[in-house]
Chimera marker file (.cmm) of the C-alpha trace (Angstrom):
<marker_set name="trace">
<marker id="1" x="-7.095" y="9.455" z="-20.615" r="1" g="1" b="0" radius="0.5"/>
<marker id="2" x="-4.341" y="7.154" z="-19.350" r="1" g="1" b="0" radius="0.5"/>
<marker id="3" x="-4.119" y="3.643" z="-20.673" r="1" g="1" b="0" radius="0.5"/>
<marker id="4" x="-4.891" y="1.542" z="-17.610" r="1" g="1" b="0" radius="0.5"/>
<marker id="5" x="-4.116" y="-2.159" z="-17.678" r="1" g="1" b="0" radius="0.5"/>
<marker id="6" x="-7.215" y="-4.129" z="-16.792" r="1" g="1" b="0" radius="0.5"/>
<marker id="7" x="-7.623" y="-7.788" z="-15.987" r="1" g="1" b="0" radius="0.5"/>
<marker id="8" x="-9.943" y="-9.852" z="-18.112" r="1" g="1" b="0" radius="0.5"/>
<marker id="9" x="-12.612" y="-9.695" z="-15.417" r="1" g="1" b="0" radius="0.5"/>
<marker id="10" x="-12.296" y="-5.916" z="-15.216" r="1" g="1" b="0" radius="0.5"/>
<marker id="11" x="-12.541" y="-5.618" z="-19.042" r="1" g="1" b="0" radius="0.5"/>
<marker id="12" x="-15.651" y="-7.796" z="-19.033" r="1" g="1" b="0" radius="0.5"/>
<marker id="13" x="-17.295" y="-5.576" z="-16.375" r="1" g="1" b="0" radius="0.5"/>
<marker id="14" x="-16.364" y="-2.409" z="-18.224" r="1" g="1" b="0" radius="0.5"/>
<marker id="15" x="-17.762" y="-3.806" z="-21.505" r="1" g="1" b="0" radius="0.5"/>
<marker id="16" x="-20.986" y="-4.819" z="-19.775" r="1" g="1" b="0" radius="0.5"/>
<marker id="17" x="-21.350" y="-1.340" z="-18.311" r="1" g="1" b="0" radius="0.5"/>
<marker id="18" x="-20.728" y="0.239" z="-21.647" r="1" g="1" b="0" radius="0.5"/>
<marker id="19" x="-23.445" y="-1.977" z="-23.200" r="1" g="1" b="0" radius="0.5"/>
<marker id="20" x="-25.881" y="-0.905" z="-20.497" r="1" g="1" b="0" radius="0.5"/>
<marker id="21" x="-26.160" y="-4.404" z="-19.044" r="1" g="1" b="0" radius="0.5"/>
<marker id="22" x="-25.484" y="-3.419" z="-15.445" r="1" g="1" b="0" radius="0.5"/>
<marker id="23" x="-28.260" y="-2.308" z="-13.133" r="1" g="1" b="0" radius="0.5"/>
<marker id="24" x="-28.051" y="0.459" z="-10.552" r="1" g="1" b="0" radius="0.5"/>
<marker id="25" x="-28.482" y="-0.469" z="-6.921" r="1" g="1" b="0" radius="0.5"/>
<marker id="26" x="-31.571" y="1.016" z="-5.308" r="1" g="1" b="0" radius="0.5"/>
<marker id="27" x="-30.751" y="3.354" z="-2.458" r="1" g="1" b="0" radius="0.5"/>
<marker id="28" x="-32.738" y="1.218" z="-0.032" r="1" g="1" b="0" radius="0.5"/>
<marker id="29" x="-30.519" y="-1.779" z="-0.821" r="1" g="1" b="0" radius="0.5"/>
<marker id="30" x="-27.189" y="0.113" z="-0.890" r="1" g="1" b="0" radius="0.5"/>
<marker id="31" x="-26.587" y="-0.167" z="2.866" r="1" g="1" b="0" radius="0.5"/>
<marker id="32" x="-27.385" y="-3.893" z="2.790" r="1" g="1" b="0" radius="0.5"/>
<marker id="33" x="-24.980" y="-4.548" z="-0.099" r="1" g="1" b="0" radius="0.5"/>
<marker id="34" x="-22.364" y="-2.379" z="1.565" r="1" g="1" b="0" radius="0.5"/>
<marker id="35" x="-22.543" y="-4.508" z="4.746" r="1" g="1" b="0" radius="0.5"/>
<marker id="36" x="-22.292" y="-7.710" z="2.705" r="1" g="1" b="0" radius="0.5"/>
<marker id="37" x="-19.259" y="-6.392" z="0.823" r="1" g="1" b="0" radius="0.5"/>
<marker id="38" x="-17.513" y="-5.335" z="4.011" r="1" g="1" b="0" radius="0.5"/>
<marker id="39" x="-18.205" y="-8.717" z="5.636" r="1" g="1" b="0" radius="0.5"/>
<marker id="40" x="-16.909" y="-10.473" z="2.532" r="1" g="1" b="0" radius="0.5"/>
<marker id="41" x="-13.678" y="-8.496" z="2.568" r="1" g="1" b="0" radius="0.5"/>
<marker id="42" x="-13.213" y="-8.736" z="6.349" r="1" g="1" b="0" radius="0.5"/>
<marker id="43" x="-9.923" y="-10.224" z="7.458" r="1" g="1" b="0" radius="0.5"/>
<marker id="44" x="-9.877" y="-13.728" z="8.818" r="1" g="1" b="0" radius="0.5"/>
<marker id="45" x="-9.617" y="-14.168" z="12.547" r="1" g="1" b="0" radius="0.5"/>
<marker id="46" x="-7.566" y="-16.908" z="14.151" r="1" g="1" b="0" radius="0.5"/>
<marker id="47" x="-9.462" y="-19.209" z="16.504" r="1" g="1" b="0" radius="0.5"/>
<marker id="48" x="-8.662" y="-22.297" z="18.507" r="1" g="1" b="0" radius="0.5"/>
<marker id="49" x="-10.968" y="-25.266" z="18.726" r="1" g="1" b="0" radius="0.5"/>
<marker id="50" x="-10.690" y="-28.656" z="20.352" r="1" g="1" b="0" radius="0.5"/>
<marker id="51" x="-11.637" y="-31.662" z="18.232" r="1" g="1" b="0" radius="0.5"/>
<marker id="52" x="-10.876" y="-35.327" z="18.551" r="1" g="1" b="0" radius="0.5"/>
<marker id="53" x="-7.698" y="-36.609" z="16.977" r="1" g="1" b="0" radius="0.5"/>
<marker id="54" x="-9.770" y="-39.039" z="14.888" r="1" g="1" b="0" radius="0.5"/>
<marker id="55" x="-11.885" y="-36.191" z="13.473" r="1" g="1" b="0" radius="0.5"/>
<marker id="56" x="-8.738" y="-34.169" z="12.688" r="1" g="1" b="0" radius="0.5"/>
<marker id="57" x="-7.248" y="-37.129" z="10.839" r="1" g="1" b="0" radius="0.5"/>
<marker id="58" x="-10.446" y="-37.531" z="8.837" r="1" g="1" b="0" radius="0.5"/>
<marker id="59" x="-10.455" y="-33.788" z="8.013" r="1" g="1" b="0" radius="0.5"/>
<marker id="60" x="-6.839" y="-33.954" z="6.850" r="1" g="1" b="0" radius="0.5"/>
<marker id="61" x="-7.681" y="-37.000" z="4.700" r="1" g="1" b="0" radius="0.5"/>
<marker id="62" x="-10.696" y="-35.289" z="3.161" r="1" g="1" b="0" radius="0.5"/>
<marker id="63" x="-8.707" y="-32.119" z="2.531" r="1" g="1" b="0" radius="0.5"/>
<marker id="64" x="-5.963" y="-34.147" z="0.844" r="1" g="1" b="0" radius="0.5"/>
<marker id="65" x="-8.582" y="-35.713" z="-1.449" r="1" g="1" b="0" radius="0.5"/>
<marker id="66" x="-9.895" y="-32.216" z="-2.291" r="1" g="1" b="0" radius="0.5"/>
<marker id="67" x="-6.342" y="-30.933" z="-2.853" r="1" g="1" b="0" radius="0.5"/>
<marker id="68" x="-6.467" y="-28.223" z="-0.223" r="1" g="1" b="0" radius="0.5"/>
<marker id="69" x="-5.059" y="-27.514" z="3.222" r="1" g="1" b="0" radius="0.5"/>
<marker id="70" x="-7.251" y="-28.852" z="6.027" r="1" g="1" b="0" radius="0.5"/>
<marker id="71" x="-7.631" y="-25.389" z="7.550" r="1" g="1" b="0" radius="0.5"/>
<marker id="72" x="-9.148" y="-24.210" z="4.263" r="1" g="1" b="0" radius="0.5"/>
<marker id="73" x="-11.552" y="-27.118" z="4.235" r="1" g="1" b="0" radius="0.5"/>
<marker id="74" x="-12.645" y="-26.363" z="7.785" r="1" g="1" b="0" radius="0.5"/>
<marker id="75" x="-13.029" y="-22.640" z="7.002" r="1" g="1" b="0" radius="0.5"/>
<marker id="76" x="-15.063" y="-23.244" z="3.819" r="1" g="1" b="0" radius="0.5"/>
<marker id="77" x="-17.226" y="-25.816" z="5.551" r="1" g="1" b="0" radius="0.5"/>
<marker id="78" x="-17.996" y="-23.389" z="8.352" r="1" g="1" b="0" radius="0.5"/>
<marker id="79" x="-18.730" y="-20.652" z="5.883" r="1" g="1" b="0" radius="0.5"/>
<marker id="80" x="-21.241" y="-22.849" z="4.023" r="1" g="1" b="0" radius="0.5"/>
<marker id="81" x="-22.844" y="-23.738" z="7.342" r="1" g="1" b="0" radius="0.5"/>
<marker id="82" x="-23.470" y="-20.142" z="8.328" r="1" g="1" b="0" radius="0.5"/>
<marker id="83" x="-24.386" y="-18.769" z="4.904" r="1" g="1" b="0" radius="0.5"/>
<link id1="1" id2="2" r="1" g="1" b="0" radius="0.2"/>
<link id1="2" id2="3" r="1" g="1" b="0" radius="0.2"/>
<link id1="3" id2="4" r="1" g="1" b="0" radius="0.2"/>
<link id1="4" id2="5" r="1" g="1" b="0" radius="0.2"/>
<link id1="5" id2="6" r="1" g="1" b="0" radius="0.2"/>
<link id1="6" id2="7" r="1" g="1" b="0" radius="0.2"/>
<link id1="7" id2="8" r="1" g="1" b="0" radius="0.2"/>
<link id1="8" id2="9" r="1" g="1" b="0" radius="0.2"/>
<link id1="9" id2="10" r="1" g="1" b="0" radius="0.2"/>
<link id1="10" id2="11" r="1" g="1" b="0" radius="0.2"/>
<link id1="11" id2="12" r="1" g="1" b="0" radius="0.2"/>
<link id1="12" id2="13" r="1" g="1" b="0" radius="0.2"/>
<link id1="13" id2="14" r="1" g="1" b="0" radius="0.2"/>
<link id1="14" id2="15" r="1" g="1" b="0" radius="0.2"/>
<link id1="15" id2="16" r="1" g="1" b="0" radius="0.2"/>
<link id1="16" id2="17" r="1" g="1" b="0" radius="0.2"/>
<link id1="17" id2="18" r="1" g="1" b="0" radius="0.2"/>
<link id1="18" id2="19" r="1" g="1" b="0" radius="0.2"/>
<link id1="19" id2="20" r="1" g="1" b="0" radius="0.2"/>
<link id1="20" id2="21" r="1" g="1" b="0" radius="0.2"/>
<link id1="21" id2="22" r="1" g="1" b="0" radius="0.2"/>
<link id1="22" id2="23" r="1" g="1" b="0" radius="0.2"/>
<link id1="23" id2="24" r="1" g="1" b="0" radius="0.2"/>
<link id1="24" id2="25" r="1" g="1" b="0" radius="0.2"/>
<link id1="25" id2="26" r="1" g="1" b="0" radius="0.2"/>
<link id1="26" id2="27" r="1" g="1" b="0" radius="0.2"/>
<link id1="27" id2="28" r="1" g="1" b="0" radius="0.2"/>
<link id1="28" id2="29" r="1" g="1" b="0" radius="0.2"/>
<link id1="29" id2="30" r="1" g="1" b="0" radius="0.2"/>
<link id1="30" id2="31" r="1" g="1" b="0" radius="0.2"/>
<link id1="31" id2="32" r="1" g="1" b="0" radius="0.2"/>
<link id1="32" id2="33" r="1" g="1" b="0" radius="0.2"/>
<link id1="33" id2="34" r="1" g="1" b="0" radius="0.2"/>
<link id1="34" id2="35" r="1" g="1" b="0" radius="0.2"/>
<link id1="35" id2="36" r="1" g="1" b="0" radius="0.2"/>
<link id1="36" id2="37" r="1" g="1" b="0" radius="0.2"/>
<link id1="37" id2="38" r="1" g="1" b="0" radius="0.2"/>
<link id1="38" id2="39" r="1" g="1" b="0" radius="0.2"/>
<link id1="39" id2="40" r="1" g="1" b="0" radius="0.2"/>
<link id1="40" id2="41" r="1" g="1" b="0" radius="0.2"/>
<link id1="41" id2="42" r="1" g="1" b="0" radius="0.2"/>
<link id1="42" id2="43" r="1" g="1" b="0" radius="0.2"/>
<link id1="43" id2="44" r="1" g="1" b="0" radius="0.2"/>
<link id1="44" id2="45" r="1" g="1" b="0" radius="0.2"/>
<link id1="45" id2="46" r="1" g="1" b="0" radius="0.2"/>
<link id1="46" id2="47" r="1" g="1" b="0" radius="0.2"/>
<link id1="47" id2="48" r="1" g="1" b="0" radius="0.2"/>
<link id1="48" id2="49" r="1" g="1" b="0" radius="0.2"/>
<link id1="49" id2="50" r="1" g="1" b="0" radius="0.2"/>
<link id1="50" id2="51" r="1" g="1" b="0" radius="0.2"/>
<link id1="51" id2="52" r="1" g="1" b="0" radius="0.2"/>
<link id1="52" id2="53" r="1" g="1" b="0" radius="0.2"/>
<link id1="53" id2="54" r="1" g="1" b="0" radius="0.2"/>
<link id1="54" id2="55" r="1" g="1" b="0" radius="0.2"/>
<link id1="55" id2="56" r="1" g="1" b="0" radius="0.2"/>
<link id1="56" id2="57" r="1" g="1" b="0" radius="0.2"/>
<link id1="57" id2="58" r="1" g="1" b="0" radius="0.2"/>
<link id1="58" id2="59" r="1" g="1" b="0" radius="0.2"/>
<link id1="59" id2="60" r="1" g="1" b="0" radius="0.2"/>
<link id1="60" id2="61" r="1" g="1" b="0" radius="0.2"/>
<link id1="61" id2="62" r="1" g="1" b="0" radius="0.2"/>
<link id1="62" id2="63" r="1" g="1" b="0" radius="0.2"/>
<link id1="63" id2="64" r="1" g="1" b="0" radius="0.2"/>
<link id1="64" id2="65" r="1" g="1" b="0" radius="0.2"/>
<link id1="65" id2="66" r="1" g="1" b="0" radius="0.2"/>
<link id1="66" id2="67" r="1" g="1" b="0" radius="0.2"/>
<link id1="67" id2="68" r="1" g="1" b="0" radius="0.2"/>
<link id1="68" id2="69" r="1" g="1" b="0" radius="0.2"/>
<link id1="69" id2="70" r="1" g="1" b="0" radius="0.2"/>
<link id1="70" id2="71" r="1" g="1" b="0" radius="0.2"/>
<link id1="71" id2="72" r="1" g="1" b="0" radius="0.2"/>
<link id1="72" id2="73" r="1" g="1" b="0" radius="0.2"/>
<link id1="73" id2="74" r="1" g="1" b="0" radius="0.2"/>
<link id1="74" id2="75" r="1" g="1" b="0" radius="0.2"/>
<link id1="75" id2="76" r="1" g="1" b="0" radius="0.2"/>
<link id1="76" id2="77" r="1" g="1" b="0" radius="0.2"/>
<link id1="77" id2="78" r="1" g="1" b="0" radius="0.2"/>
<link id1="78" id2="79" r="1" g="1" b="0" radius="0.2"/>
<link id1="79" id2="80" r="1" g="1" b="0" radius="0.2"/>
<link id1="80" id2="81" r="1" g="1" b="0" radius="0.2"/>
<link id1="81" id2="82" r="1" g="1" b="0" radius="0.2"/>
<link id1="82" id2="83" r="1" g="1" b="0" radius="0.2"/>
</marker_set>
């Protein structure tokens, strides 16, 4: 077998599988998990929204405090809202 370079996370998963710690997915749940995985990996879509200048300034300030771009803050906030 070829020596494949694995990341630490991949090595941890492989070791867990070898120890029998991972559970099989029931066939009834497979479609559900498949949809969730596809949605998680779906590409981002660009949208346009209109918000007040004051709100945008507040978002940018909050994002700066969090150390992230304001678009990322908006996206993660919306994701938490719908999840």
